[in-house]
C-alpha positions in Angstrom: -11.3 0.0 31.4 -13.2 1.4 34.4 -10.3 3.3 36.0 -12.3 6.4 36.7 -15.1 4.3 38.3 -12.5 2.4 40.3 -11.0 5.7 41.6 -14.5 7.0 42.4 -15.4 3.9 44.3 -12.2 4.2 46.3 -13.0 7.8 47.1 -16.5 6.8 48.1 -15.3 4.0 50.4 -12.8 6.4 52.1 -15.6 9.0 52.6 -17.9 6.4 54.1 -15.1 5.1 56.4 -14.7 8.7 57.6 -18.5 9.0 58.4 -19.7 10.8 55.3 -22.6 9.8 53.1 -21.4 9.0 49.6 -22.3 7.3 46.4 -21.0 6.9 42.8 -23.0 7.8 39.8 -22.3 8.2 36.1 -21.3 11.8 35.2 -24.5 12.1 33.0 -26.6 12.1 36.2 -24.6 15.1 37.7 -26.7 17.6 35.7 -29.6 16.8 38.1 -27.5 16.3 41.2 -25.0 19.2 41.2 -27.5 22.1 41.5 -29.1 20.4 44.5 -25.8 20.7 46.4 -26.0 24.5 46.4 -25.5 26.0 49.9 -25.4 22.6 51.6 -22.5 20.7 53.3 -22.4 18.4 50.3 -19.4 18.2 47.9 -19.3 16.7 44.4 -16.1 14.9 43.5 -16.0 14.5 39.7 -13.7 11.8 38.4 -13.4 11.8 34.6 -11.1 11.1 31.7 -11.1 12.0 28.0 -11.4 9.9 24.9 -9.4 11.5 22.1 -10.4 14.9 23.5 -14.1 14.1 23.9 -16.2 13.1 26.9 -16.4 9.5 27.9 -19.6 7.7 26.9 -21.2 8.2 30.3 -20.5 12.0 30.2 -21.8 13.1 26.8 -25.1 14.6 28.2 -23.2 16.1 31.1 -20.8 17.8 28.7 -23.7 19.5 26.8 -25.2 20.5 30.1 -22.0 21.9 31.5 -21.3 23.8 28.3 -24.6 25.5 28.5 -24.3 26.7 32.2 -24.8 30.4 32.8 -22.8 32.5 35.2 -23.8 31.9 38.8 -26.0 28.9 37.9 -23.9 26.7 40.3 -23.3 29.3 42.9 -22.8 27.7 46.3 -21.9 24.3 44.9 -18.7 22.9 46.1 -16.8 20.4 43.9 -13.5 18.8 43.2 -12.3 17.3 40.0 -9.9 14.5 39.3 -8.8 14.2 35.7 -7.5 10.7 34.7 -5.5 9.9 31.7 -2.2 9.2 30.0 0.2 12.1 29.6 1.5 10.7 26.4 -1.7 11.4 24.6 -2.1 14.6 22.6 -5.5 15.1 24.1 -4.4 14.5 27.7 -6.8 16.1 30.2 -8.9 17.8 27.4 -12.3 16.9 28.8 -11.4 17.2 32.5 -10.0 20.7 31.8 -13.1 21.6 29.8 -15.3 20.4 32.6 -13.3 22.4 35.2 -13.6 25.6 33.2 -17.3 25.1 32.8 -18.0 24.4 36.5 -15.7 27.2 37.7 -17.5 29.7 35.4 -20.9 28.6 36.7 
């Protein structure tokens, strides 16, 4: 449990060591933060998994928000996405792929 949070904290620690400002937040809070990164030097690094093809508990609000994004609504926002999971699962990377498609389309 907590693998994504652990990865996110490792990424944050590396960013801070390199002189960047960084923090870790639940994905549900990204709906408020991502748009504020438009046309800035900021980058959002999204680390998420899937639970039987559905969003993790801390990403359910985010999933609804991401699914409702309109074209160009995140124009100027830079992001990266790390999908975490077990490739033996039938639903491997289902939510990370869904998230990537939604963010790229916006």
